[in-house]
MMTF fields as JSON, N, C-alpha, C and O atoms, coordinates in Angstrom:
{
  "mmtfVersion": "1.0.0",
  "mmtfProducer": "UNKNOWN",
  "numBonds": 443,
  "numAtoms": 444,
  "numGroups": 111,
  "numChains": 1,
  "numModels": 1,
  "chainsPerModel": [1],
  "groupsPerChain": [111],
  "chainIdList": ["A"],
  "bondAtomList": [4, 2, 8, 6, 12, 10, 16, 14, 20, 18, 24, 22, 28, 26, 32, 30, 36, 34, 40, 38, 44, 42, 48, 46, 52, 50, 56, 54, 60, 58, 64, 62, 68, 66, 72, 70, 76, 74, 80, 78, 84, 82, 88, 86, 92, 90, 96, 94, 100, 98, 104, 102, 108, 106, 112, 110, 116, 114, 120, 118, 124, 122, 128, 126, 132, 130, 136, 134, 140, 138, 144, 142, 148, 146, 152, 150, 156, 154, 160, 158, 164, 162, 168, 166, 172, 170, 176, 174, 180, 178, 184, 182, 188, 186, 192, 190, 196, 194, 200, 198, 204, 202, 208, 206, 212, 210, 216, 214, 220, 218, 224, 222, 228, 226, 232, 230, 236, 234, 240, 238, 244, 242, 248, 246, 252, 250, 256, 254, 260, 258, 264, 262, 268, 266, 272, 270, 276, 274, 280, 278, 284, 282, 288, 286, 292, 290, 296, 294, 300, 298, 304, 302, 308, 306, 312, 310, 316, 314, 320, 318, 324, 322, 328, 326, 332, 330, 336, 334, 340, 338, 344, 342, 348, 346, 352, 350, 356, 354, 360, 358, 364, 362, 368, 366, 372, 370, 376, 374, 380, 378, 384, 382, 388, 386, 392, 390, 396, 394, 400, 398, 404, 402, 408, 406, 412, 410, 416, 414, 420, 418, 424, 422, 428, 426, 432, 430, 436, 434, 440, 438],
  "bondOrderList": [1, 1, 1, 1, 1, 1, 1, 1, 1, 1, 1, 1, 1, 1, 1, 1, 1, 1, 1, 1, 1, 1, 1, 1, 1, 1, 1, 1, 1, 1, 1, 1, 1, 1, 1, 1, 1, 1, 1, 1, 1, 1, 1, 1, 1, 1, 1, 1, 1, 1, 1, 1, 1, 1, 1, 1, 1, 1, 1, 1, 1, 1, 1, 1, 1, 1, 1, 1, 1, 1, 1, 1, 1, 1, 1, 1, 1, 1, 1, 1, 1, 1, 1, 1, 1, 1, 1, 1, 1, 1, 1, 1, 1, 1, 1, 1, 1, 1, 1, 1, 1, 1, 1, 1, 1, 1, 1, 1, 1, 1],
  "groupList": [{"groupName": "MET", "atomNameList": ["N", "CA", "C", "O"], "elementList": ["N", "C", "C", "O"], "formalChargeList": [0, 0, 0, 0], "bondAtomList": [1, 0, 2, 1, 3, 2], "bondOrderList": [1, 1, 2], "singleLetterCode": "M", "chemCompType": "L-PEPTIDE LINKING"}, {"groupName": "LYS", "atomNameList": ["N", "CA", "C", "O"], "elementList": ["N", "C", "C", "O"], "formalChargeList": [0, 0, 0, 0], "bondAtomList": [1, 0, 2, 1, 3, 2], "bondOrderList": [1, 1, 2], "singleLetterCode": "K", "chemCompType": "L-PEPTIDE LINKING"}, {"groupName": "GLU", "atomNameList": ["N", "CA", "C", "O"], "elementList": ["N", "C", "C", "O"], "formalChargeList": [0, 0, 0, 0], "bondAtomList": [1, 0, 2, 1, 3, 2], "bondOrderList": [1, 1, 2], "singleLetterCode": "E", "chemCompType": "L-PEPTIDE LINKING"}, {"groupName": "GLN", "atomNameList": ["N", "CA", "C", "O"], "elementList": ["N", "C", "C", "O"], "formalChargeList": [0, 0, 0, 0], "bondAtomList": [1, 0, 2, 1, 3, 2], "bondOrderList": [1, 1, 2], "singleLetterCode": "Q", "chemCompType": "L-PEPTIDE LINKING"}, {"groupName": "VAL", "atomNameList": ["N", "CA", "C", "O"], "elementList": ["N", "C", "C", "O"], "formalChargeList": [0, 0, 0, 0], "bondAtomList": [1, 0, 2, 1, 3, 2], "bondOrderList": [1, 1, 2], "singleLetterCode": "V", "chemCompType": "L-PEPTIDE LINKING"}, {"groupName": "ALA", "atomNameList": ["N", "CA", "C", "O"], "elementList": ["N", "C", "C", "O"], "formalChargeList": [0, 0, 0, 0], "bondAtomList": [1, 0, 2, 1, 3, 2], "bondOrderList": [1, 1, 2], "singleLetterCode": "A", "chemCompType": "L-PEPTIDE LINKING"}, {"groupName": "LEU", "atomNameList": ["N", "CA", "C", "O"], "elementList": ["N", "C", "C", "O"], "formalChargeList": [0, 0, 0, 0], "bondAtomList": [1, 0, 2, 1, 3, 2], "bondOrderList": [1, 1, 2], "singleLetterCode": "L", "chemCompType": "L-PEPTIDE LINKING"}, {"groupName": "ARG", "atomNameList": ["N", "CA", "C", "O"], "elementList": ["N", "C", "C", "O"], "formalChargeList": [0, 0, 0, 0], "bondAtomList": [1, 0, 2, 1, 3, 2], "bondOrderList": [1, 1, 2], "singleLetterCode": "R", "chemCompType": "L-PEPTIDE LINKING"}, {"groupName": "GLY", "atomNameList": ["N", "CA", "C", "O"], "elementList": ["N", "C", "C", "O"], "formalChargeList": [0, 0, 0, 0], "bondAtomList": [1, 0, 2, 1, 3, 2], "bondOrderList": [1, 1, 2], "singleLetterCode": "G", "chemCompType": "PEPTIDE LINKING"}, {"groupName": "TYR", "atomNameList": ["N", "CA", "C", "O"], "elementList": ["N", "C", "C", "O"], "formalChargeList": [0, 0, 0, 0], "bondAtomList": [1, 0, 2, 1, 3, 2], "bondOrderList": [1, 1, 2], "singleLetterCode": "Y", "chemCompType": "L-PEPTIDE LINKING"}, {"groupName": "HIS", "atomNameList": ["N", "CA", "C", "O"], "elementList": ["N", "C", "C", "O"], "formalChargeList": [0, 0, 0, 0], "bondAtomList": [1, 0, 2, 1, 3, 2], "bondOrderList": [1, 1, 2], "singleLetterCode": "H", "chemCompType": "L-PEPTIDE LINKING"}, {"groupName": "ASN", "atomNameList": ["N", "CA", "C", "O"], "elementList": ["N", "C", "C", "O"], "formalChargeList": [0, 0, 0, 0], "bondAtomList": [1, 0, 2, 1, 3, 2], "bondOrderList": [1, 1, 2], "singleLetterCode": "N", "chemCompType": "L-PEPTIDE LINKING"}, {"groupName": "SER", "atomNameList": ["N", "CA", "C", "O"], "elementList": ["N", "C", "C", "O"], "formalChargeList": [0, 0, 0, 0], "bondAtomList": [1, 0, 2, 1, 3, 2], "bondOrderList": [1, 1, 2], "singleLetterCode": "S", "chemCompType": "L-PEPTIDE LINKING"}, {"groupName": "PRO", "atomNameList": ["N", "CA", "C", "O"], "elementList": ["N", "C", "C", "O"], "formalChargeList": [0, 0, 0, 0], "bondAtomList": [1, 0, 2, 1, 3, 2], "bondOrderList": [1, 1, 2], "singleLetterCode": "P", "chemCompType": "L-PEPTIDE LINKING"}, {"groupName": "THR", "atomNameList": ["N", "CA", "C", "O"], "elementList": ["N", "C", "C", "O"], "formalChargeList": [0, 0, 0, 0], "bondAtomList": [1, 0, 2, 1, 3, 2], "bondOrderList": [1, 1, 2], "singleLetterCode": "T", "chemCompType": "L-PEPTIDE LINKING"}, {"groupName": "ILE", "atomNameList": ["N", "CA", "C", "O"], "elementList": ["N", "C", "C", "O"], "formalChargeList": [0, 0, 0, 0], "bondAtomList": [1, 0, 2, 1, 3, 2], "bondOrderList": [1, 1, 2], "singleLetterCode": "I", "chemCompType": "L-PEPTIDE LINKING"}, {"groupName": "ASP", "atomNameList": ["N", "CA", "C", "O"], "elementList": ["N", "C", "C", "O"], "formalChargeList": [0, 0, 0, 0], "bondAtomList": [1, 0, 2, 1, 3, 2], "bondOrderList": [1, 1, 2], "singleLetterCode": "D", "chemCompType": "L-PEPTIDE LINKING"}, {"groupName": "PHE", "atomNameList": ["N", "CA", "C", "O"], "elementList": ["N", "C", "C", "O"], "formalChargeList": [0, 0, 0, 0], "bondAtomList": [1, 0, 2, 1, 3, 2], "bondOrderList": [1, 1, 2], "singleLetterCode": "F", "chemCompType": "L-PEPTIDE LINKING"}],
  "groupTypeList": [0, 1, 2, 2, 3, 4, 3, 5, 0, 3, 3, 6, 5, 1, 7, 4, 4, 1, 8, 9, 1, 2, 4, 10, 11, 1, 11, 9, 12, 2, 5, 7, 1, 9, 6, 2, 13, 6, 4, 12, 0, 6, 10, 12, 2, 14, 1, 13, 11, 4, 1, 6, 6, 12, 9, 14, 5, 15, 5, 3, 15, 8, 16, 7, 16, 15, 2, 8, 17, 6, 5, 14, 9, 2, 2, 6, 1, 7, 17, 16, 5, 2, 14, 2, 2, 3, 4, 1, 6, 1, 2, 7, 4, 16, 2, 0, 17, 14, 2, 6, 0, 14, 4, 6, 3, 16, 3, 2, 13, 11, 3],
  "groupIdList": [1, 2, 3, 4, 5, 6, 7, 8, 9, 10, 11, 12, 13, 14, 15, 16, 17, 18, 19, 20, 21, 22, 23, 24, 25, 26, 27, 28, 29, 30, 31, 32, 33, 34, 35, 36, 37, 38, 39, 40, 41, 42, 43, 44, 45, 46, 47, 48, 49, 50, 51, 52, 53, 54, 55, 56, 57, 58, 59, 60, 61, 62, 63, 64, 65, 66, 67, 68, 69, 70, 71, 72, 73, 74, 75, 76, 77, 78, 79, 80, 81, 82, 83, 84, 85, 86, 87, 88, 89, 90, 91, 92, 93, 94, 95, 96, 97, 98, 99, 100, 101, 102, 103, 104, 105, 106, 107, 108, 109, 110, 111],
  "secStructList": [7, 7, 2, 2, 2, 2, 2, 2, 2, 2, 2, 2, 2, 2, 2, 2, 2, 2, 2, 2, 2, 2, 2, 2, 6, 6, 7, 2, 2, 2, 2, 2, 2, 2, 2, 2, 2, 2, 2, 2, 2, 2, 7, 7, 6, 6, 1, 7, 7, 2, 2, 2, 2, 2, 2, 2, 2, 2, 2, 2, 2, 2, 6, 6, 7, 2, 2, 2, 2, 2, 2, 2, 2, 2, 2, 2, 6, 6, 1, 7, 7, 7, 1, 2, 2, 2, 2, 2, 2, 2, 2, 2, 2, 2, 2, 2, 2, 2, 2, 2, 2, 2, 2, 2, 2, 2, 2, 1, 7, 7, 7],
  "xCoordList": [133.873, 134.696, 136.258, 136.734, 136.856, 138.735, 138.967, 138.188, 140.387, 141.085, 141.244, 141.039, 141.553, 142.065, 140.932, 141.22, 139.484, 138.339, 138.071, 137.679, 138.189, 138.221, 139.056, 138.661, 140.249, 141.42, 140.818, 141.033, 140.259, 140.124, 138.922, 139.011, 137.943, 137.131, 137.258, 136.532, 138.0, 138.608, 139.302, 139.081, 140.282, 140.746, 139.911, 140.101, 138.683, 137.792, 136.976, 136.437, 136.832, 136.089, 136.951, 136.536, 138.238, 139.086, 139.301, 139.59, 139.136, 139.173, 137.832, 137.868, 136.74, 135.476, 135.399, 134.761, 136.253, 136.115, 137.086, 136.778, 138.281, 139.25, 138.677, 138.946, 137.895, 137.414, 136.266, 136.207, 135.451, 134.255, 135.224, 135.012, 136.126, 137.1, 137.712, 137.685, 138.2, 138.796, 137.875, 138.371, 136.525, 135.655, 135.158, 134.551, 135.273, 134.938, 136.094, 135.859, 137.298, 138.361, 138.599, 139.713, 137.603, 137.547, 138.723, 138.979, 139.34, 140.333, 139.934, 140.24, 139.139, 137.995, 138.845, 138.258, 140.251, 140.735, 141.237, 141.208, 141.514, 142.05, 140.575, 140.461, 139.644, 138.588, 137.942, 137.322, 138.166, 137.722, 138.661, 138.183, 139.842, 140.851, 140.288, 140.409, 139.816, 139.326, 138.113, 137.813, 137.068, 135.501, 135.193, 134.469, 135.712, 135.046, 135.518, 134.77, 136.654, 136.635, 135.788, 135.579, 135.254, 134.531, 133.067, 132.369, 132.551, 131.058, 130.722, 129.587, 131.503, 131.044, 131.027, 130.213, 132.075, 132.099, 130.896, 130.27, 130.673, 129.688, 128.309, 127.479, 128.026, 126.645, 126.244, 126.999, 124.634, 124.299, 122.617, 121.971, 122.145, 120.625, 119.93, 119.029, 120.185, 119.704, 120.012, 119.292, 121.219, 121.844, 122.393, 123.578, 121.589, 121.923, 122.719, 122.293, 123.748, 124.607, 124.341, 125.268, 123.406, 123.079, 124.221, 124.697, 124.759, 125.595, 126.947, 127.57, 127.52, 128.499, 128.402, 129.343, 127.381, 127.093, 126.969, 127.34, 126.53, 126.383, 128.004, 128.515, 128.592, 129.852, 130.767, 131.555, 130.629, 131.332, 130.899, 131.728, 129.531, 129.333, 129.806, 130.312, 129.677, 130.19, 131.794, 132.132, 132.689, 133.934, 134.028, 134.707, 133.315, 133.43, 133.282, 134.28, 132.232, 131.714, 132.738, 132.918, 133.473, 134.617, 135.639, 136.269, 136.147, 137.096, 137.002, 137.876, 135.88, 135.53, 135.451, 135.793, 134.927, 134.515, 133.114, 132.264, 132.964, 131.187, 130.563, 129.471, 131.222, 130.731, 130.465, 129.444, 131.644, 131.472, 130.368, 129.543, 130.311, 129.299, 127.801, 127.074, 127.514, 126.355, 125.972, 124.883, 126.958, 126.827, 126.234, 125.192, 126.842, 126.701, 125.576, 124.738, 125.245, 123.837, 122.722, 121.653, 123.14, 121.875, 121.55, 120.396, 122.518, 122.264, 121.816, 121.173, 122.114, 121.706, 120.131, 119.41, 119.754, 118.288, 117.376, 116.17, 118.069, 117.232, 116.742, 115.87, 117.403, 117.2, 116.613, 116.96, 115.649, 115.305, 116.138, 116.909, 116.091, 117.111, 116.184, 114.958, 116.711, 116.261, 116.559, 115.95, 117.471, 117.674, 117.81, 117.974, 117.739, 117.856, 119.264, 119.319, 120.313, 121.684, 121.526, 122.213, 120.836, 120.916, 120.025, 120.402, 118.941, 118.158, 118.774, 118.445, 119.675, 120.546, 121.689, 121.865, 122.196, 123.241, 122.869, 123.495, 121.404, 120.709, 120.525, 120.959, 119.816, 119.613, 120.775, 120.73, 121.657, 123.149, 123.371, 123.339, 123.604, 123.842, 122.846, 123.279, 121.706, 120.478, 120.724, 120.346, 121.21, 121.535, 122.619, 122.437, 123.749, 125.117, 124.663, 125.177, 123.619, 123.124, 122.52, 122.623, 121.875, 120.932, 121.816, 121.624, 123.039, 124.036, 124.497, 124.413, 125.026, 125.573, 124.892, 125.462, 123.734, 122.841, 122.572, 122.492, 122.412, 122.53, 123.689, 123.502, 124.686, 126.096, 126.442, 127.231, 125.671, 125.91, 125.132, 125.673, 124.045, 123.038, 123.443, 123.36, 124.01, 124.586, 125.695, 125.922, 126.517, 127.442, 127.053, 127.842, 125.902, 125.572, 125.392, 124.937, 125.821, 125.17, 124.246, 123.419, 123.645, 122.187, 121.953, 122.751, 120.823, 120.541, 118.96, 118.377],
  "yCoordList": [-16.275, -17.714, -17.221, -16.559, -17.527, -17.42, -18.183, -18.901, -17.855, -18.348, -19.784, -20.718, -20.082, -21.358, -22.178, -23.373, -21.863, -22.584, -22.958, -24.12, -22.072, -22.176, -23.355, -24.4, -23.0, -24.057, -25.825, -26.962, -25.479, -26.912, -27.504, -28.583, -26.621, -27.25, -27.533, -28.356, -26.97, -27.35, -28.681, -29.679, -28.703, -30.368, -31.235, -32.365, -30.918, -32.052, -32.323, -33.423, -31.333, -31.657, -32.651, -33.563, -32.112, -32.888, -34.503, -35.364, -34.747, -36.098, -36.86, -38.014, -36.294, -36.637, -37.123, -38.043, -36.195, -36.347, -37.424, -38.353, -37.512, -38.534, -39.826, -40.833, -39.925, -41.236, -41.553, -42.718, -40.697, -41.265, -41.627, -42.719, -40.945, -41.306, -42.842, -43.595, -43.238, -44.382, -45.509, -46.581, -45.457, -46.28, -46.209, -47.215, -45.399, -45.578, -46.345, -47.027, -46.234, -46.759, -48.114, -48.628, -48.74, -49.883, -50.067, -51.215, -49.13, -49.183, -49.005, -48.03, -50.097, -49.849, -49.78, -49.433, -50.115, -50.258, -48.303, -47.633, -48.102, -46.572, -45.935, -45.007, -46.252, -45.425, -45.392, -44.423, -46.63, -46.608, -45.78, -45.29, -45.629, -44.96, -43.079, -42.215, -42.922, -41.453, -41.326, -40.234, -42.369, -41.999, -42.278, -41.549, -43.272, -43.759, -42.706, -42.488, -42.114, -41.194, -40.028, -39.38, -39.773, -38.561, -38.835, -37.824, -39.837, -40.387, -39.778, -39.318, -39.729, -39.197, -37.708, -37.03, -37.049, -35.557, -35.019, -33.997, -35.735, -35.316, -35.992, -35.659, -36.825, -37.598, -37.599, -37.915, -37.112, -37.401, -37.269, -36.744, -37.853, -37.87, -36.799, -37.037, -35.512, -34.463, -33.867, -33.204, -34.296, -34.165, -35.251, -35.322, -36.046, -37.174, -37.141, -36.318, -37.808, -37.888, -39.053, -39.835, -39.218, -40.586, -41.013, -42.144, -39.921, -40.163, -40.514, -41.398, -40.185, -40.408, -41.95, -42.739, -42.199, -43.82, -44.604, -45.765, -44.322, -45.302, -45.653, -46.771, -44.552, -44.791, -45.488, -46.348, -45.036, -45.861, -47.408, -48.312, -47.615, -49.083, -49.728, -50.848, -49.065, -49.695, -50.19, -51.351, -49.191, -49.304, -50.392, -51.317, -50.454, -51.639, -52.903, -53.585, -53.204, -54.517, -54.788, -55.998, -54.044, -54.069, -54.439, -55.363, -54.078, -54.478, -55.476, -55.646, -56.208, -57.624, -57.209, -58.063, -55.681, -55.626, -55.859, -54.969, -56.678, -57.452, -56.753, -56.197, -56.772, -56.143, -54.387, -53.744, -53.935, -52.57, -52.247, -51.451, -53.017, -53.04, -52.869, -51.887, -54.071, -54.286, -53.047, -52.51, -52.54, -51.36, -50.169, -49.588, -49.876, -48.688, -48.869, -47.976, -50.138, -50.382, -50.18, -49.721, -50.691, -50.271, -48.987, -48.688, -48.149, -46.814, -46.147, -45.101, -46.685, -45.932, -45.987, -45.108, -47.392, -47.607, -46.928, -47.131, -46.151, -45.275, -44.041, -43.335, -43.74, -42.314, -42.517, -43.475, -41.548, -41.469, -40.868, -39.989, -41.23, -40.476, -39.249, -39.356, -38.312, -36.998, -36.635, -35.679, -37.312, -36.8, -38.157, -39.216, -38.139, -39.254, -39.801, -41.03, -39.196, -39.733, -40.455, -41.469, -40.149, -40.694, -42.113, -43.166, -41.966, -43.201, -44.32, -45.455, -44.207, -44.919, -45.555, -46.766, -44.795, -45.358, -46.293, -47.332, -45.822, -46.751, -47.943, -48.981, -47.891, -49.028, -50.024, -51.254, -49.314, -50.137, -50.991, -52.22, -50.12, -50.822, -51.874, -52.981, -51.665, -52.769, -53.924, -55.057, -53.758, -54.956, -55.665, -56.85, -55.051, -55.54, -56.34, -57.398, -55.646, -56.464, -57.868, -58.851, -57.714, -59.104, -60.093, -61.292, -59.507, -60.541, -61.075, -62.296, -60.317, -60.773, -61.878, -62.897, -61.634, -62.497, -63.753, -64.781, -63.668, -64.845, -65.779, -66.99, -65.329, -65.999, -66.416, -67.322, -65.551, -66.161, -67.315, -68.382, -67.243, -68.238, -69.669, -70.698, -69.313, -70.595, -71.176, -72.379, -70.36, -71.148, -71.8, -72.526, -71.622, -72.239, -73.849, -74.272, -74.77, -76.172, -76.677, -76.137, -77.666, -77.867, -78.732, -79.572, -78.469, -78.932, -79.947, -80.509],
  "zCoordList": [65.471, 65.68, 65.719, 64.797, 66.64, 66.603, 65.412, 64.786, 65.166, 64.027, 64.683, 63.908, 65.899, 66.244, 66.326, 66.384, 66.354, 66.108, 65.038, 64.921, 63.824, 62.543, 62.109, 61.591, 62.408, 62.102, 62.844, 62.421, 63.712, 64.661, 63.479, 62.892, 63.339, 62.6, 61.034, 60.478, 60.522, 58.99, 59.324, 58.638, 60.552, 60.417, 60.642, 60.192, 61.449, 61.745, 60.525, 60.407, 59.538, 58.519, 57.399, 56.685, 57.551, 56.731, 57.167, 56.336, 58.448, 58.774, 58.558, 58.133, 58.816, 58.021, 56.467, 55.955, 55.929, 54.286, 54.223, 53.477, 54.893, 54.453, 54.922, 54.266, 56.014, 56.407, 55.273, 54.879, 54.783, 53.773, 52.553, 52.025, 52.109, 51.124, 51.306, 50.332, 52.425, 52.729, 52.626, 52.278, 52.885, 52.867, 51.405, 51.036, 50.668, 49.073, 48.369, 47.372, 48.873, 48.278, 49.101, 49.006, 49.921, 50.362, 51.477, 51.839, 51.952, 53.084, 54.394, 55.08, 54.806, 55.925, 57.308, 58.332, 57.341, 58.468, 58.857, 59.889, 57.887, 57.877, 57.973, 58.773, 57.385, 57.437, 58.846, 59.283, 59.555, 60.924, 61.87, 62.894, 61.59, 62.565, 62.342, 63.21, 61.241, 61.111, 61.491, 61.974, 61.396, 61.811, 63.198, 63.877, 63.589, 64.889, 66.019, 66.972, 65.914, 66.955, 67.033, 68.058, 65.744, 65.543, 65.84, 65.915, 65.998, 66.166, 67.611, 67.735, 68.614, 70.008, 69.827, 70.454, 68.816, 68.82, 67.931, 68.211, 66.95, 65.806, 65.86, 65.014, 66.695, 66.799, 68.235, 69.155, 68.399, 69.523, 69.447, 68.54, 70.577, 70.499, 70.017, 69.212, 70.38, 69.896, 68.427, 67.68, 68.288, 66.613, 65.921, 65.596, 65.705, 65.049, 63.8, 62.991, 63.429, 62.457, 61.577, 61.37, 61.141, 60.124, 59.273, 59.364, 58.268, 57.206, 58.132, 57.544, 59.198, 60.04, 60.572, 60.492, 61.015, 61.831, 60.604, 60.777, 59.311, 58.481, 57.918, 57.98, 57.421, 57.062, 57.957, 57.564, 59.382, 60.308, 60.34, 60.434, 60.252, 60.263, 59.119, 59.198, 57.951, 56.784, 56.965, 56.734, 57.391, 57.898, 58.489, 58.045, 59.659, 60.685, 59.844, 59.614, 59.432, 58.867, 57.834, 57.698, 57.056, 55.912, 56.77, 56.255, 58.012, 58.678, 59.653, 60.502, 59.56, 60.17, 61.775, 62.593, 62.316, 63.545, 63.778, 63.749, 63.934, 64.009, 65.237, 65.127, 66.374, 67.65, 67.297, 67.541, 66.7, 66.387, 65.866, 66.314, 64.655, 63.585, 64.221, 64.079, 64.959, 65.715, 66.387, 66.188, 67.269, 68.395, 67.307, 67.613, 66.201, 65.416, 64.943, 65.066, 64.241, 63.636, 64.345, 63.943, 65.869, 66.641, 67.017, 67.322, 67.025, 67.07, 65.832, 65.917, 64.654, 63.64, 63.411, 62.937, 63.923, 63.633, 64.526, 64.666, 65.069, 66.222, 65.55, 66.056, 64.214, 63.764, 62.385, 61.695, 61.942, 60.558, 59.667, 60.051, 58.492, 57.179, 56.882, 56.885, 56.676, 56.288, 54.899, 54.419, 54.146, 53.016, 52.142, 52.747, 50.614, 49.901, 50.106, 50.161, 50.218, 50.524, 51.859, 51.985, 52.749, 53.921, 53.844, 54.358, 53.203, 53.127, 52.278, 52.623, 51.144, 50.415, 51.726, 51.863, 52.367, 53.237, 54.09, 54.3, 54.832, 55.637, 55.06, 55.559, 53.875, 53.318, 52.844, 52.822, 52.53, 52.477, 53.75, 53.802, 54.778, 55.879, 56.284, 56.604, 56.3, 56.493, 55.361, 55.658, 54.339, 53.377, 54.139, 54.418, 54.514, 55.181, 56.572, 56.935, 57.27, 58.491, 58.31, 59.044, 57.169, 56.521, 56.091, 56.296, 55.341, 54.905, 56.102, 56.237, 57.111, 58.269, 58.977, 59.368, 59.105, 59.901, 59.366, 60.039, 57.979, 56.891, 57.053, 57.171, 57.059, 57.234, 58.636, 58.905, 59.662, 60.927, 61.036, 61.327, 60.859, 60.59, 60.341, 61.011, 58.888, 57.992, 58.773, 58.637, 59.692, 60.5, 61.635, 62.24, 62.001, 63.036, 62.783, 61.72, 63.938, 63.509, 63.314, 64.048, 62.585, 62.56, 63.725, 64.14, 64.21, 65.724, 65.386, 66.314]
}
């Protein structure tokens, strides 16, 4: 690999780590700025990135981007978790989805 490629990969890795840290620090808007642009680069049908999708979904719901969260959640559900960490992340996102649906249902007027 050329030096430029190595540096580009290091920069990419730093963005991912920074995004994950921002989620842990509950700075969801900042996390979205780091993570959302990376999804198209680091996730695909043939090489799913469950961890990145999970963190992106958490950042989106934390930043109240409901439509973004639902789109990312739908994509995430298509893939199986392969590690214990991924299982836990997917479970956390599932819980957030369930909570969101409960809140939305509670807001509907009684018919």
